[in-house]
C-alpha positions as a printed Julia matrix, in Angstrom:
503×3 Matrix{Float64}:
 134.15   99.67   93.84
 131.25  102.0    94.78
 128.66   99.66   93.19
 128.37   96.04   94.26
 125.96   93.37   93.09
 123.77   92.03   95.9
 122.79   88.7    94.35
 121.02   87.09   91.46
 117.53   87.89   90.21
 114.89   87.79   92.89
 112.01   89.55   94.59
 112.18   92.91   96.34
 109.32   94.47   98.33
 109.19   98.15   99.26
 109.31   99.44  102.84
 105.56   99.67  103.33
 104.79   96.35  101.65
 102.57   97.89   98.97
 104.54   96.75   95.92
 106.99   94.04   94.83
 109.57   93.9    92.06
 109.76   90.45   90.51
 112.9    89.06   88.84
 114.87   92.12   89.88
 118.66   92.27   90.05
 119.8    94.34   93.0
 122.93   96.48   93.27
 124.12   98.84   96.0
 125.92  102.16   95.69
 128.14  102.65   98.72
 130.06  105.57  100.16
 133.84  105.57  100.1
 136.35  107.24  102.37
 137.43  110.24  100.3
 138.25  113.26  102.42
 136.44  115.71  100.15
 132.85  115.32   99.07
 133.56  116.43   95.51
 136.05  113.57   95.09
 133.65  111.06   96.65
 130.75  111.88   94.36
 133.02  112.03   91.3
 134.03  108.41   91.89
 130.44  107.36   92.53
 129.03  109.19   89.5
 131.52  107.54   87.13
 130.6   104.17   88.55
 126.88  104.9    88.12
 127.38  105.94   84.51
 129.26  102.71   83.74
 126.45  100.77   85.47
 123.83  102.49   83.3
 125.73  101.56   80.14
 125.85   97.94   81.32
 122.11   97.97   82.09
 121.34   99.26   78.6
 123.46   96.53   77.05
 121.64   93.95   79.16
 118.31   95.49   78.02
 117.26   96.11   81.58
 115.48   99.18   82.89
 116.82  100.72   86.07
 115.27  102.07   89.24
 117.08  103.99   92.0
 115.96  102.91   95.48
 116.61  104.86   98.63
 114.5   103.82  101.59
 111.9   102.26   99.28
 109.39  104.49  101.03
 106.74  105.44   98.45
 103.44  103.52   98.8
 102.44  104.67   95.29
 104.81  102.14   93.66
 106.73  104.74   91.64
 109.76  102.76   92.84
 108.49   99.4    91.54
 109.84   97.92   88.31
 110.04   94.18   87.69
 112.67   92.55   85.45
 114.85   95.59   86.15
 118.14   96.52   87.75
 117.6    98.17   91.13
 120.24  100.5    92.58
 120.05  100.8    96.37
 121.55  104.08   97.52
 120.84  103.79  101.25
 124.52  103.22  102.12
 125.65  106.12   99.95
 124.84  108.63  102.67
 127.7   110.94  103.62
 127.2   114.69  104.11
 129.87  117.35  103.59
 130.28  121.01  104.47
 130.84  123.56  101.74
 133.69  126.08  102.0
 133.51  129.74  101.04
 135.96  129.12   98.19
 133.68  126.49   96.65
 130.86  128.88   95.73
 130.44  131.64   93.19
 130.82  135.28   94.27
 127.86  136.53   96.27
 126.75  133.05   97.41
 126.75  132.37  101.17
 128.31  128.96  101.78
 127.4   128.88  105.48
 124.0   127.3   104.97
 124.97  124.84  102.22
 125.69  121.13  102.58
 126.6   118.48   99.99
 124.43  115.41  100.53
 124.88  111.98   98.96
 121.7   110.57   97.48
 121.12  107.87  100.1
 121.2   110.09  103.18
 117.97  109.94  105.17
 116.04  113.07  106.1
 116.9   112.21  109.7
 120.63  112.0   108.92
 120.62  115.29  107.02
 118.73  116.99  109.84
 121.18  115.69  112.46
 124.22  116.81  110.45
 122.8   120.28  109.99
 121.94  120.63  113.67
 125.5   119.67  114.6
 126.52  122.76  112.6
 123.93  125.04  114.22
 121.7   124.84  111.16
 118.29  123.32  110.41
 115.93  122.22  107.71
 112.98  124.59  107.54
 110.42  121.96  106.56
 109.93  118.25  105.9
 107.18  115.67  106.01
 105.91  114.22  109.27
 108.35  111.32  108.98
 112.12  111.2   108.65
 112.76  107.7   107.26
 112.85  108.66  103.57
 116.08  109.43  101.79
 116.33  113.16  101.26
 116.65  112.68   97.5
 113.61  110.38   97.42
 111.47  112.78   99.45
 112.39  115.59   97.06
 111.83  113.43   93.98
 108.19  112.81   94.9
 107.33  116.27   96.27
 106.96  115.35   99.94
 104.99  118.27  101.27
 106.31  120.16  104.18
 103.65  121.79  106.29
 105.14  125.0   107.57
 102.5   127.56  106.64
 104.86  130.01  104.97
 107.11  127.43  103.26
 106.88  125.05  100.32
 108.02  121.44   99.94
 111.18  119.68  101.04
 112.59  120.05   97.49
 112.75  123.8    98.09
 116.0   123.11  100.02
 117.78  122.03   96.81
 120.27  124.49   95.33
 121.96  122.1    92.88
 121.8   118.44   91.86
 124.25  115.97   90.36
 122.35  113.68   87.98
 123.86  110.81   85.95
 122.46  109.66   82.61
 124.0   107.42   79.94
 124.97  110.61   78.15
 126.96  112.17   80.97
 127.35  113.39   84.52
 125.49  116.65   84.97
 125.66  119.33   87.65
 122.35  121.21   87.43
 121.76  124.54   89.13
 119.92  127.82   88.42
 121.12  130.11   85.65
 122.65  132.53   88.16
 124.9   129.72   89.42
 125.83  128.53   92.88
 129.07  126.54   92.89
 132.41  127.5    91.37
 133.55  126.01   88.07
 136.48  124.38   89.86
 134.22  122.64   92.35
 131.9   121.34   89.63
 134.85  120.08   87.58
 136.16  118.22   90.63
 132.82  116.39   90.94
 133.37  114.99   87.44
 130.3   116.84   86.22
 129.43  119.06   83.3
 127.81  122.27   84.56
 124.25  122.94   83.38
 123.21  126.36   84.7
 119.66  126.58   83.48
 116.51  127.62   85.36
 114.23  125.28   83.39
 116.42  122.22   83.88
 116.82  123.06   87.56
 113.06  123.43   88.09
 112.61  119.98   86.5
 115.44  118.41   88.51
 114.07  119.61   91.86
 111.23  117.1    91.52
 112.21  114.45   88.94
 109.83  111.63   90.03
 112.66  109.19   89.29
 112.57  109.9    85.56
 115.49  112.23   84.84
 118.4   109.88   85.53
 120.1   108.78   88.75
 120.45  111.54   91.34
 123.8   110.94   93.02
 124.11  114.08   95.13
 122.27  117.22   96.16
 123.44  120.59   97.36
 120.93  121.72   99.96
 120.33  124.97  101.82
 119.37  125.48  105.46
 118.53  128.13  108.04
 119.96  128.88  111.49
 118.71  126.4   114.07
 115.46  127.34  115.81
 113.12  125.98  118.47
 109.49  125.01  118.12
 106.91  124.84  120.88
 104.2   122.24  120.18
 100.61  122.48  121.37
  98.25  119.57  120.75
  94.79  118.84  122.01
  91.37  117.42  121.25
  88.81  120.15  120.49
  85.49  120.42  118.74
  86.02  122.72  115.78
  83.28  125.11  114.69
  82.34  125.22  110.98
  83.3   128.9   110.89
  86.89  127.91  111.71
  87.27  126.47  108.22
  86.54  129.9   106.77
  89.28  131.38  108.97
  91.75  128.78  107.7
  90.68  129.23  104.07
  91.31  132.96  104.41
  94.73  132.38  106.0
  93.62  133.75  109.38
  95.72  131.25  111.31
  96.13  133.61  114.24
  92.37  133.56  114.84
  92.26  129.76  114.62
  95.21  129.5   117.01
  93.66  131.92  119.48
  90.43  129.92  119.52
  92.02  126.52  120.05
  95.57  127.04  121.36
  97.73  130.16  121.9
  97.07  133.79  121.02
 100.1   133.76  118.69
 100.83  133.36  115.01
 101.45  129.62  114.46
 104.02  128.33  112.0
 102.32  124.96  111.59
  98.67  123.91  111.89
  97.36  120.36  111.59
  93.8   119.16  112.05
  92.84  115.46  112.03
  89.09  114.91  111.9
  86.61  112.08  111.72
  84.62  112.69  108.5
  81.51  111.3   110.16
  79.93  114.27  112.0
  83.21  116.22  111.94
  81.91  119.21  113.9
  80.21  117.16  116.61
  83.25  115.07  117.53
  86.59  116.41  118.8
  89.31  116.91  116.22
  92.98  116.27  116.9
  94.73  119.64  116.65
  98.47  120.29  116.54
 100.25  123.64  116.4
 103.92  124.57  116.23
 105.21  127.99  117.28
 108.69  128.96  116.18
 111.04  130.62  118.7
 114.67  131.77  118.6
 117.28  129.15  119.43
 118.76  128.95  122.91
 120.97  126.19  124.25
 119.42  126.04  127.71
 115.95  124.86  126.71
 114.62  121.93  128.76
 115.06  118.74  126.73
 111.96  116.7   126.01
 111.4   113.19  124.72
 110.04  112.72  121.2
 106.73  111.67  122.71
 106.54  114.83  124.79
 107.2   116.86  121.64
 104.45  115.04  119.78
 106.75  113.24  117.35
 104.74  110.63  115.49
 101.35  112.1   116.35
 100.16  112.07  112.78
  97.37  109.91  111.42
  99.6   107.23  109.9
 101.54  106.56  113.09
  98.42  106.62  115.24
  96.43  104.26  113.06
  99.4   101.96  112.6
  99.83  101.58  116.34
  96.11  101.1   116.84
  95.84   98.35  114.24
  98.67   96.52  115.99
  96.89   96.71  119.35
  93.25   96.47  118.24
  93.02   94.57  114.95
  89.32   93.93  115.58
  88.61   97.68  115.32
  89.36   97.98  111.61
  85.85   98.96  110.57
  85.01  101.37  113.39
  88.28  102.66  114.71
  88.21  106.32  113.76
  87.02  108.11  116.85
  88.35  105.31  119.04
  91.81  105.95  117.59
  91.52  109.64  118.24
  90.57  109.08  121.87
  93.0   106.27  122.63
  96.01  107.11  120.51
  96.48  110.84  120.86
  98.51  112.37  123.64
  96.69  114.68  126.02
  99.43  117.28  125.86
 101.37  119.41  125.75
  98.26  121.57  125.84
  97.98  125.27  126.55
  97.92  124.88  130.33
 100.71  122.3   130.51
 104.32  123.33  131.17
 105.72  124.3   127.76
 108.1   121.94  126.0
 110.52  122.84  123.23
 112.6   121.06  120.65
 114.51  121.54  117.44
 112.82  120.84  114.13
 114.58  117.49  113.84
 113.59  116.41  117.34
 109.94  116.67  116.36
 110.21  114.16  113.48
 109.54  110.45  113.67
 109.99  107.31  111.58
 106.73  105.54  110.72
 106.26  101.85  111.04
 105.64  100.03  107.76
 102.15  100.82  106.47
 101.22   97.64  104.61
  97.79   97.46  106.26
  96.98  101.13  105.81
  95.47  103.15  102.99
  97.3   106.41  102.3
  96.18  109.06   99.78
  96.16  112.83   99.47
  94.86  115.79   97.5
  96.25  119.32   97.48
  93.85  122.18   96.8
  93.84  125.96   96.73
  93.47  126.97  100.37
  90.59  129.28   99.42
  88.53  126.18   98.46
  88.99  124.49  101.83
  85.55  125.01  103.4
  83.65  123.89  100.28
  85.97  120.94   99.61
  85.9   119.77  103.23
  82.12  119.79  103.31
  81.87  117.81  100.07
  84.49  115.28  101.17
  82.68  114.57  104.44
  79.41  114.18  102.56
  80.99  111.5   100.37
  82.17  109.51  103.38
  78.84  109.89  105.15
  77.0   108.58  102.08
  79.37  105.88  100.85
  81.42  104.76  103.86
  85.15  104.17  103.98
  87.38  104.17  107.07
  89.82  107.04  106.87
  90.52  110.02  109.02
  91.07  113.33  107.24
  94.17  115.38  107.97
  94.42  119.02  106.87
  97.72  120.92  106.78
  98.88  124.1   105.08
 101.82  125.31  103.03
 102.78  127.83  100.37
 103.56  127.09   96.73
 106.45  124.65   96.38
 109.3   124.81   93.89
 109.68  122.35   91.02
 107.62  122.08   87.84
 105.83  118.93   89.03
 105.26  120.03   92.62
 101.73  119.04   93.75
 101.61  122.13   95.97
 101.22  124.41   92.96
  98.71  126.93   94.28
  99.89  130.18   95.84
  98.51  128.99   99.19
  97.77  125.29   99.62
  95.65  123.08  101.85
  96.89  119.5   101.82
  94.2   116.96  102.69
  95.36  113.44  103.57
  93.2   110.33  103.81
  94.61  107.61  106.07
  92.9   104.46  107.29
  92.77  100.65  107.15
  93.45   99.23  103.71
  90.24   97.87  102.17
  88.38   98.03   98.89
  85.66  100.09  100.52
  88.18  102.7   101.64
  89.75  102.83   98.17
  86.3   103.19   96.6
  85.42  106.04   98.96
  88.61  107.89   97.99
  87.77  107.39   94.3
  84.37  108.96   94.96
  86.09  111.9    96.67
  88.13  112.48   93.52
  84.99  112.27   91.38
  83.19  114.71   93.67
  85.96  117.3    93.56
  86.01  117.09   89.77
  82.26  117.41   89.6
  82.32  120.46   91.86
  85.05  122.11   89.78
  87.53  122.18   92.68
  91.05  122.04   91.25
  93.45  119.64   92.97
  96.59  117.59   92.53
  97.71  114.31   94.07
 100.87  113.26   95.9
 103.32  111.33   93.69
 104.37  109.05   96.57
 100.89  108.1    97.77
  97.96  106.15   96.32
  97.36  108.63   93.52
  95.52  106.63   90.78
  96.76  108.96   88.04
  97.26  108.42   84.34
  99.15  110.32   81.65
  96.14  112.32   80.5
  95.33  113.47   84.02
  98.95  114.39   84.78
  99.06  116.5    81.62
  95.76  118.17   82.53
  96.69  118.82   86.18
 100.1   120.34   85.43
  99.38  121.94   82.07
 102.18  124.14   80.78
 104.47  123.1    83.64
 104.21  119.47   82.49
 105.11  120.49   78.94
 108.1   122.42   80.31
 109.15  119.4    82.38
 109.01  117.1    79.36
 110.98  119.64   77.3
 113.65  119.78   80.02
 113.74  115.97   80.11
 114.23  115.89   76.35
 117.18  118.27   76.6
 118.81  116.37   79.47
 118.17  112.92   77.95
 117.72  113.46   74.2
 117.81  109.76   73.23
 114.34  108.13   73.66
 116.02  104.81   74.44
 117.9   106.43   77.32
 114.68  107.99   78.63
 113.0   104.59   78.52
 115.86  103.17   80.59
 114.52  105.05   83.64
 110.93  103.97   83.16
 108.58  101.43   84.69
 105.0   100.39   84.14
 103.88  102.99   86.69
 106.01  105.83   85.35
 105.13  105.01   81.75
 101.48  105.13   82.73
 102.0   108.6    84.19
 103.46  109.83   80.91
 106.86  110.55   82.45
 109.07  108.19   80.47
 107.4   107.33   77.17
């Protein structure tokens, strides 16, 4: 059977050690050996629906678990049934006869819900294809990363959920194949998956980012682009205050010319120490996209800069220098960051997937984020640094950029977004400093959202205020997909109820 019970009630702790489910009964959804993906997910979806009916009879809420990655505890629910999907991870090509007229099947792939971002990326690259964005890490399940709006950081792209073209979602009421109104897959293909087709733009926009509250996602149909190369440049540079105005205006070419190459970058990342940010070197990283060629010189992940984000750096530093917790910021930036490849070093190249890395568990780290309108960057950055200078807190500040993401509950909801991450040692002082940052942005009238998978400290009223009409549309779509309130409550938890997503 696709679903097996893993034991009696017990304790389960998420990947990063930030939350624990007590008295949880664990099950696993596992891949089979069907030759065709449609047959495989049909078997799995029927099994999941039966499992949901059993959970309801047992009066137990349910929680799907992929990699258990989210530090925000949206995946935590005690006294519940937990469904591990990590071993339900096969990927399948899509044939031209499987799609509706006018749809190009070449870039599509059917992905089971437990496949990691890394596994999906590898499968696509074997086919000469590529993801066009993802987060800095690759250890999440693809479905989980989409469900929480993991922000990609390619300047002209949105979030990882933008890859989704259709989703199979199981509720007690049925097995649903959700795609845009125009349609993607043929009726015959959908029927073979055991699903009822729901071609509806509103339902699709809700299903792209469900935050674990629309049922059990069993499979995704994702899109891709032809494989490409990226050239990384990374260095330590003092950044002038005027550079923030260039970034706020979208003048990335000028920023790149000043600190890296005289080219249009596809990715820009800046990690700064909020204490005297313009007097101390910032960690800068750029990616420049180039056409694919097979004869590029292979580089190691370290040479490509994989893992050179704040979380990985601080995690390694805390392992090596636990005494530095209170004063590690600039020390981390000097000791932990690679010196190249810089502008004058021999260029290195890699595929998009080769530049990703899996973080170590982050139990000792604080991890939060806000997303703002890029035009507000200079003012917001100045205010944020003032808060840290006045009130303390040990986090570095990472700034990245992306366009508006798809999905009604996507945090990257501005036309052009600046994503500001706060990463540092876990302490009450750091948490308090972040809370003061949130208060300051509100006081200054700077609109922002928070990442569903990070330490977001949201409640239902704030979610409704932040997402406005899009939140109302999401709840309306949820009500159509799961009309029975008891069924909606089945997918809840204390955290999700508190966010207003399941009650």
